[in-house]
Residue, then its C-alpha position, 0 to 999 in steps of 0.5 A: m391500929v394508929c387510926q383505930r386507937c384514935r377512934g376509940l378514944g374520940f380523937m383525930g390527928h392533924v400531924v401524921s409522923v413516920g419513922c424508919m430504921g434501917a436493917d444494917f446495924d453497922r452503918p445505921t440508916g433511917f428517918s423521922r419526919q412529920m407533915k400536917m395533913e390538910d384536915p385532921s382525920n382518924i380515917t385509916n385510908q387517909v392517914y395511910r396516903w400521907a405516910c406513903r407520902l412521907l415514906e416515899t420522899y425520904w426513903d433512901g431505898l435501902p432495907i428497913r428494920r422497923v417502921g413507926i407512924s403516929l398521929s399528933q395535934f389532936s382534936p375532938d372527932t366530933e368537931y371538924q371542917l365540912s367541905l362543899f366537895d368532900t362527899g365521902r368522909e361520913r360513909s368513911m367515918a361510919l365504915e371505920r366505926v363498923t370495922d372497929a366494932l367488929k374487930n373489938k368483938y371478934g378480934n383484929s383478924i376478922v376484917i383484914r385488907a386483901v393483901s393480907k392474904t397474899d403470901a407477903g401479907q403479915a395480918l393474920d401471922r401478927s394477930a396470933k402472936i403475943g398481943g394479938h387478938y386471933k379468935 
């Protein structure tokens, strides 16, 4: 959702932040950290990889009650550094635009990741709740 909102506003973020709050109310645990990505991005898979990197580095392994991910240090998504070796950026951006258009028209549950179809998946359940866009 973070990347979808950024794309909708025409921005890319350069810094990804992850915050976690532990599930134990008696002994509060958690962290809040941020990391600057190599290039600004609003591509979901890229931001996800950076968020996972932060989570793997700073998570203490205890149960988590709440996770938050955000982007900052924005730049327009029309201006970015081209790379000689990055051949998939344009294709990824086009794919993201198409999925955003489908989700805007038919709701967020129209295109979901395959893992959300497993027993542990939550995307369909969340889309049917308040604030979800299940149609």
